[in-house]
N, C-alpha and C positions, 0 to 999 in steps of 0.2 A: 171231585176229591183229592186232594194232594197224595194220599197213599195210593190209590188207585193210577194216576199218571204216572208215580215211582213203580210201581207195579207194570203199567203197564211199556214202560221205557226198557225194563230190567227184560221183560219179553222179546220184545223189539231188539234189541241188542242181541241176545240166542238167536233170534233168526236170520239176525243179519248174519252173525258167525255161520247159520245152517247152511243158508245160502250162497253164501258169498266166498268170494276170492282172496288171495292173500295176494297183498301186491311185494316187488322188491322190497320193502322198505317194514314189509311186517305188518302194514294195515289190511284190516279187511273192508271189501266195498262190495256193494251190489247195486245193481242196475233197480232204478225204482218200478219198472214195469215187473221184471222179475219177482219183486218181494211183492208188488200190487198183484200179481198172475195166483201167486200161490196159494193153494186152499188151504192151509194149516193159516197161515196170516191174514187172511181171509175173515175165518172164523174167529180168530183170535182180536183181531183189532176190529172195531165199531168204528174208530174212525184213522183210519195209517196215518192220515195227512196230518191230525191233529196231533197226532202223538209221536209224528216225526217233527213237526215243528215244537212240541216242547223237548226235545232233544236236544233238539238242536240248538233251542235258548239254552240250555244248562251243556253246551258244548260237548255233548255224548257224541254225536253225530254232524257231520256238516255235509252240504252240499250247494251244488248251484241254483241263487234263485229264492224266489219266499215261499211260492205254492205250486205243489207239484198235483198235475194234473196227469191223469190215466190218459193213454196212449199219446199226448203231446209231450210228457216228459217222461214216456218209458225209457230212454236211453241215460236219464241223468243218472249219474253215479251215487251212492251214499255212502261217507265211508266213516266209518268204526274210528272216532279219536282216542278214543280210552278203551283198556282190556278190562 
């Protein structure tokens, strides 16, 4: 349901803030591998990749590529676009 997606996205934003670092522009980003490997995130999100895609469609986060795969894309930066 849409409600769940919105909720998962807001949780995702919190986790990115918790695990990420701010750059010079004040934007927070986190590596996909860090997010994926985090135990709290693993428990929170049944489908982290799906939640990321939904957040990207809503312009809440951005990252290179379409589908993120564990291992292959561990170094991809996921950046928060809104605070």
